[in-house]
C-alpha positions in Angstrom: 105.9 102.0 116.7 102.1 101.6 117.2 101.6 103.3 120.5 98.0 102.2 120.7 99.3 98.6 120.9 102.4 99.3 123.0 100.9 101.6 125.7 98.6 98.9 127.2 101.5 96.5 127.3 103.6 99.1 129.1 100.8 99.9 131.6 100.2 96.3 132.4 103.8 95.5 132.8 104.4 98.4 135.1 101.3 97.5 137.2 102.6 93.9 137.5 106.1 95.1 138.6 105.4 98.3 140.6 102.1 97.5 142.3 101.5 100.2 144.9 105.0 101.5 144.7 108.7 100.8 144.3 109.2 100.7 148.1 112.9 100.0 147.9 113.6 103.2 145.9 111.1 105.2 147.9 112.6 104.1 151.2 116.3 104.6 150.3 116.4 107.6 147.8 115.4 111.0 149.1 112.5 112.6 147.2 113.6 114.9 144.4 116.9 113.2 143.8 118.0 113.4 140.2 120.5 111.3 138.4 121.7 109.8 135.1 122.0 106.2 133.9 123.5 104.6 130.9 122.4 101.5 128.9 125.6 99.4 128.8 126.1 96.6 126.3 127.9 93.5 127.7 127.6 91.2 124.6 128.0 91.2 120.8 124.8 91.4 118.7 122.1 93.6 117.1 120.5 96.2 119.4 116.7 96.4 119.4 114.1 98.1 121.5 115.8 101.5 121.7 112.8 103.4 120.5 110.6 101.3 122.8 112.8 102.2 125.8 112.4 105.9 125.1 108.6 105.5 125.1 108.7 103.4 128.4 110.7 106.2 130.1 108.2 108.7 128.8 105.3 106.7 130.1 106.9 106.4 133.5 107.9 110.1 133.7 107.5 112.6 130.9 110.3 114.7 132.4 112.9 112.0 131.9 115.3 112.9 129.1 116.8 110.2 126.9 119.9 110.9 124.8 120.3 108.1 122.2 123.8 107.2 120.8 123.1 103.9 119.0 119.8 103.3 117.1 117.8 100.1 116.6 119.4 97.6 114.2 123.0 98.6 114.8 125.7 96.1 115.6 126.9 96.5 119.2 129.8 95.1 121.3 130.7 95.0 125.0 131.2 98.4 126.6 129.1 100.3 124.0 126.7 102.8 125.5 123.3 102.8 123.7 121.8 105.8 125.5 121.7 107.8 128.6 118.6 108.8 130.6 118.5 111.7 133.0 116.0 112.9 135.6 114.3 111.6 138.7 116.3 108.7 140.1 113.2 107.0 141.3 111.6 107.2 137.9 114.7 105.8 136.2 114.7 102.8 138.6 110.9 102.3 138.1 111.4 101.9 134.4 114.7 100.0 134.6 113.6 96.4 134.7 110.9 96.8 132.0 113.3 98.5 129.7 115.9 95.8 130.2 113.5 92.9 129.9 112.2 94.2 126.6 115.5 95.3 125.1 117.3 92.1 126.1 114.7 89.9 124.5 114.2 92.1 121.4 117.9 92.3 120.9 118.3 88.6 121.2 115.6 88.1 118.5 117.1 90.7 116.3 120.5 89.1 116.6 119.3 85.6 115.8 117.3 87.0 112.9 120.3 88.9 111.6 122.4 85.7 111.7 119.8 83.9 109.6 119.6 86.8 107.1 123.4 86.7 106.8 123.3 82.9 106.1 120.8 83.5 103.3 122.8 86.2 101.5 123.2 85.4 97.8 119.9 83.5 97.7 116.4 84.8 96.9 115.0 83.4 100.2 113.8 85.5 103.1 113.3 84.4 106.7 109.8 84.6 108.2 108.7 84.5 111.8 105.8 82.6 113.2 103.1 82.9 115.9 105.4 81.1 118.3 105.8 84.2 120.4 105.6 85.2 124.1 101.9 85.9 125.0 101.5 89.7 125.3 104.8 90.4 123.5 104.0 89.4 120.0 104.1 92.9 118.6 107.5 93.6 120.2 109.0 90.3 119.1 107.8 90.6 115.5 109.1 94.2 115.6 112.5 92.8 116.6 112.4 90.3 113.7 112.0 93.3 111.3 114.9 95.1 113.0 117.0 92.0 112.4 116.2 92.0 108.7 113.5 89.3 108.7 110.0 89.4 107.4 106.8 89.2 109.5 104.4 86.4 108.6 100.8 86.9 109.7 100.4 88.7 113.0 97.6 86.6 114.3 94.6 84.4 113.4 92.7 87.4 112.0 94.9 88.8 109.2 95.4 85.8 106.9 93.9 82.4 106.2 96.5 79.7 106.8 95.0 76.3 106.1 97.1 73.8 108.0 97.0 70.0 108.3 94.4 70.0 111.1 92.1 72.4 109.1 92.4 70.1 106.1 91.6 67.0 108.1 88.6 68.6 110.0 87.1 70.2 106.8 87.2 67.0 104.8 90.2 67.4 102.5 92.2 70.0 100.6 89.7 70.9 97.9 86.9 71.3 100.5 89.1 73.4 102.8 90.0 75.8 100.0 86.4 76.0 98.8 85.1 76.7 102.3 87.7 79.4 102.7 86.6 81.2 99.6 82.9 80.9 100.6 83.8 82.4 104.0 85.7 85.3 102.5 82.8 86.1 100.2 80.2 85.8 102.9 82.1 88.0 105.3 83.4 90.5 102.7 87.0 89.9 103.9 90.2 90.6 102.0 92.5 87.9 103.2 95.3 86.0 101.5 95.1 82.2 101.5 98.0 80.0 102.3 97.8 76.2 102.5 100.1 73.7 104.1 100.9 70.5 102.2 102.6 67.5 103.7 103.7 65.6 100.6 103.7 65.6 96.8 100.2 64.1 96.6 98.7 67.0 98.6 100.7 69.4 96.5 99.3 68.0 93.3 95.8 68.4 94.7 96.4 72.0 95.6 97.7 72.7 92.1 94.7 71.1 90.6 92.3 73.0 92.9 94.0 76.4 92.7 92.6 79.4 94.6 95.5 80.0 97.0 98.2 82.6 97.2 101.0 80.7 99.0 101.9 77.1 99.5 103.6 76.0 102.7 105.8 72.9 102.2 106.0 71.3 105.6 108.8 68.9 106.6 109.9 68.2 103.1 113.3 66.7 102.6 115.7 68.5 100.2 115.0 66.3 97.2 111.3 66.5 97.6 111.4 70.3 98.3 113.5 71.0 95.1 111.0 68.9 93.1 108.0 70.7 94.6 109.5 74.1 93.8 110.1 73.0 90.2 106.5 71.6 89.9 105.1 74.9 91.3 107.1 76.8 88.7 106.6 80.2 90.3 102.8 80.1 90.1 102.6 80.5 93.8 104.7 81.9 96.6 106.5 79.1 98.3 107.4 78.7 102.0 109.3 75.9 103.7 108.9 75.0 107.4 109.7 72.3 109.8 113.1 71.5 111.3 114.9 74.5 109.8 117.9 75.6 111.8 121.0 77.7 111.4 122.8 74.6 110.3 120.6 73.7 107.4 118.8 77.0 106.4 121.1 77.6 103.5 120.3 74.1 102.1 116.6 74.9 102.3 117.2 78.2 100.5 119.2 76.5 97.8 116.0 74.5 97.0 114.6 77.7 95.6 111.8 78.5 98.1 110.7 82.2 98.6 110.6 81.9 102.4 111.7 79.8 105.2 109.8 80.1 108.5 111.7 79.6 111.7 109.8 79.6 115.0 113.1 79.5 117.0 114.0 83.1 116.2 111.2 84.2 118.6 110.6 81.2 121.0 114.2 80.0 121.6 116.5 82.9 121.6 119.2 83.9 124.0 118.7 87.4 125.3 121.5 90.0 124.7 123.3 90.9 127.9 122.5 94.5 128.8 122.5 96.6 131.9 121.4 100.0 133.1 124.1 101.6 135.3 124.0 104.8 137.3 126.4 107.4 136.1 128.2 108.8 139.1 
């Protein structure tokens, strides 16, 4: 966990939620009251965000004690208890919603990713995430993808050059876009991998003639064309397929021989895992 990235997120989220005080807890719970609460699972899936939850409790109140029973990446089922937290009752309730919001979403992403990884077993294809993430939560959501067994694509616009269709069109074509990218890298002394998206076999041939890339993204290819494209590339470049890939057809895409499939749905359209934080009486 990169605390330098996570701490501002936690601070902003608590500020948004708590404001000038959790007045319900302050009004109803006598000062100094201590207690214990358990993180209860109410669904089947992969748990994620346990390490993050511990840090959230620490940020809220360093005197809270967390006892972890189930770690990130484990399969869970209803009635499982992931951890217990003990200390100031008001502090526990202050952290409760942020812990649940993060863990439910991260666990949903990890569960969805794990399902895709399972569908890809026996192939050489891995699942990638995308930049289709919740603003402000990208680090957490991509972390959840890794917990679920997936692979992170670029984190943002700054850590890779990905030349997509609009870049090609605006720059005046594939060869010009690749040339411009190399000139930019040299001029700014950057060490960035270059990936380029192609929309058809003609664009693929132009990329192969031009060279100078690390990965080729085959976008919205049908299975016949995708197999042909992979055969033409012959392992000279890393291959990635995207566009319309779902749990129903991901195995078919993998069987075309691509190195990666990218699926935005594992971060933007997941169902959160049902979890709750319950007081232990």
